[in-house]
Phi, psi and omega in degrees: 000129181289136179278140176253116180238128179221157175285163177301320179297319178296319177297317180298323180288325184280320188262155170292161178304323180290316177298319180301315181296319180289304187290323187256342183231020173057031175287167178230131177288156178297143178301145178064014180260345186281148183291343185254001181301314183262011180285123180239014180285155176282136179163197181236156181245121183247157177296129179290344179274320188226354177087002179297134176292125184246313185220159175238155186300331181295344179253003180277141178215161180272104182272347184077005184277339182100001177231152174303134183233140183227150179278338180192158175289159175294328180211118181301336179286348182275342182237154174237148179247136180227148175287132182238116182254018181282165175060029175070020180216167177249121178228173176249113179281143175251126178233154173288124183293331183286314185246354180078009181290138176290128180254319184163218182221159175242139181233161183261031181243026180272178180283167174296155006272344186273333185061022177251150176232102174279104185264105194241138177292131175303323181296340180272356187238152168237133180265134177240107181293150174295146177274128180288144169093000000 
């Protein structure tokens, strides 16, 4: 996978201020505030920073958490997992492997078959609907 490297200034120019805070500084959008929480259309979810395909609609589910949730990435090579010790707890951070952008966290309380819940910020994603026909 090709690495995407940009200066901080380039990221600031490309992303909205909110996207910049999430993708480059590990911020988290407020629950139920994201544009993709209630999206149930067929399609793919790409990194808002670099366009890498991350998740597909067939793995999205309503977790009730307030963030888009997926049972697994579209391609395990597209994401990296890191230990996150912020906020007085230990979690597993999910980042885009291509650009290093913070996406969200993964938890082990999802549905079968993976039992994983990739809890991802809407601001870190761009939705691409499937083309009909």
